[in-house]
C-alpha positions, 0 to 999 in steps of 0.5 A, a space after each residue: 646220404 644221396 645228393 638231390 638230382 644224383 641217384 645213389 649207386 648200387 649199395 647206397 653209395 653217394 657218387 659225389 664223395 671221392 674214393 678213399 684211394 684219392 685221399 690216401 694218394 694225396 697223403 702218400 704224395 704229401 709224405 713223400 714231398 715232406 721226406 724229400 724236403 727233409 732229405 734235401 735239408 739234411 743233405 744241405 746241413 751235412 754239406 755245411 758241416 763238412 765245409 765248416 770242419 774242413 775250414 777249421 782243419 785248414 786254419 789249423 794247417 795254416 797255423 802249423 805251417 806258419 809256425 814251421 816257416 817262422 821257425 825256419 826263418 828265425 832259426 836261420 837268422 839267429 844262427 847266422 847273426 848270433 853265431 858270429 857274435 858268440 863265435 868271436 866272443 868265444 874265440 877269445 877263450 878257446 880259438 875260433 874253430 872250437 868257438 864256431 863248433 860250440 855255437 853251431 851245436 847250440 843252434 842245431 838243438 834249438 832248430 830241432 826243438 822247433 821242428 819237433 813242436 811244429 811237426 807235432 802240431 801238424 800231426 794234430 791236423 785231421 784231413 777227414 771231417 770227423 763230425 760229418 762222417 759220424 752224423 752221416 753214419 747216424 743218418 744212415 742208421 736212422 734211414 734203415 730204422 726210422 722208428 728207433 
């Protein structure tokens, strides 16, 4: 269809219609913009997930360290004060030296149990952000094969 005042080109094409490549270029640039925006959003979400996971693990580590510290202080005070009381009580039956040994063995067992529990809890702490690593692997798979 010819526009008034503008003669048609050879082959009957209208000069006022934009070439098809301009529409394709706009579509490609729009797609690239969307992909870039999506990748930025994805990256921000991955960073937020990593921060959340590391925060969770730091809280676990802090609690485990608190338990170990508490076990140490409680063990020390208990051994010191109760040992003296029990030691002098047992000294009436078996002699002061043997009483001191019995009390020390009992509190050593208590301290060992607390240390084992604290160590096991510390082993539960993972320094790696497992969920972030998994989602990054999934994102890499998707980037390689976006249609799957």
